[in-house]
C-alpha positions, -999 to 999 in steps of 0.1 A, spaced: -273 -34 136 -260 -68 126 -243 -87 154 -212 -106 145 -193 -130 166 -159 -114 160 -127 -112 180 -103 -84 180 -67 -96 175 -57 -98 212 -43 -133 211 -6 -135 208 -8 -155 175 -32 -129 159 -9 -101 171 22 -118 157 5 -125 124 -6 -89 118 27 -74 130 47 -98 108 25 -90 78 31 -53 83 68 -57 83 67 -79 52 43 -57 32 64 -26 39 98 -46 38 108 -29 71 116 -63 84 143 -66 57 162 -33 59 192 -44 40 174 -62 12 152 -36 -5 161 -8 -29 144 25 -34 128 34 -67 115 67 -54 130 95 -34 122 105 2 114 138 17 150 149 24 174 172 5 182 144 -20 148 148 -35 159 181 -51 195 171 -59 190 136 -73 162 140 -100 187 153 -126 210 125 -118 182 100 -120 172 114 -154 207 109 -167 209 73 -153 175 65 -168 188 76 -202 219 55 -198 198 25 -186 216 25 -152 200 21 -118 205 44 -88 205 24 -56 199 45 -25 204 32 10 170 30 27 162 53 55 143 34 82 124 65 93 112 72 58 101 36 53 84 36 87 63 67 78 59 58 41 81 86 28 98 66 0 90 41 -28 105 7 -21 112 -13 -52 99 -46 -39 73 -39 -12 36 -43 -18 29 -10 -1 45 24 1 23 37 30 47 26 58 41 10 92 25 41 108 -3 41 83 -8 4 84 -11 8 122 -38 34 116 -57 12 92 -56 -16 117 -69 6 145 -97 20 123 -108 -15 113 -107 -28 149 -127 2 160 -155 -4 135 -156 -41 143 -158 -34 180 -186 -9 175 -204 -31 149 -203 -3 123 -219 -19 91 -203 -17 57 -175 -28 35 -139 -15 32 -124 2 2 -90 16 -9 -90 39 -40 -56 39 -56 -40 7 -44 -5 6 -61 6 -30 -55 -22 -37 -31 -3 -39 2 -27 -17 23 -58 -34 10 -42 -68 14 -36 -58 51 -73 -48 54 -83 -82 43 -59 -98 67 -72 -78 97 -108 -89 88 -97 -125 85 -77 -125 118 -108 -111 135 -131 -137 119 -152 -113 99 -168 -133 71 -193 -106 59 -174 -75 48 -161 -71 13 -127 -54 7 -130 -34 -25 -98 -28 -45 -103 3 -67 -77 15 -91 -72 24 -127 -44 -3 -127 -28 20 -153 -11 46 -131 -23 81 -126 -41 103 -151 -26 134 -166 -28 162 -140 -53 190 -143 -40 226 -146 -45 233 -108 -27 201 -99 3 210 -120 9 240 -99 16 218 -69 38 194 -89 13 166 -93 20 164 -131 51 142 -125 31 114 -110 13 106 -143 47 100 -159 60 76 -132 58 41 -146 63 26 -112 28 38 -102 13 17 -130 6 -17 -116 -16 -41 -136 -47 -57 -120 -32 -92 -125 -1 -82 -104 -23 -69 -76 -45 -100 -77 -13 -122 -77 -1 -103 -46 -33 -112 -28 -27 -148 -38 9 -148 -24 -5 -140 10 -34 -165 8 -59 -137 10 -76 -137 -24 -111 -150 -18 -148 -141 -22 -144 -112 2 -121 -94 -22 -135 -75 -52 -118 -54 -78 -130 -22 -94 -109 -13 -124 -113 22 -139 -108 59 -134 -124 78 -105 -125 113 -93 
């Protein structure tokens, strides 16, 4: 096993940095400033799609009041956040990375299907906060949205995702998002293309 001189983010400044980054990437720190472009898990998911279809045809926007619980668990699609996964999943990503660093588990990190890159930006931030200079964070996506669903996937409603333009985020935009946070460096590599 390779020994690394790493520190887990136990200092107050490291903890503040990672916690602040989570609230910015998810926009949970700005509850009144973000709009939803996707629907949550509640009753409005079934009622609002026909209304959204009409508004789309009329080139009008439907602005829904964000539900803090849905945003926390990643149950909605915020219009301006870099991630839709929510705070709970970012906490899980952080715990997993800290665990592998503490146990000296070798290997790189990857996210397959990155949307705007928020979760994988956070992965890079955790490594940087801990002083890891060896692991690569792989950013794998088609950068063209989702493919057309297979017949079995259509039965569970997955066919609608291939039609959602908001899920199509170009590579240049994801790369730019890394730059905004000062986290685009030689430890970030992009894999563009389709995968199974």
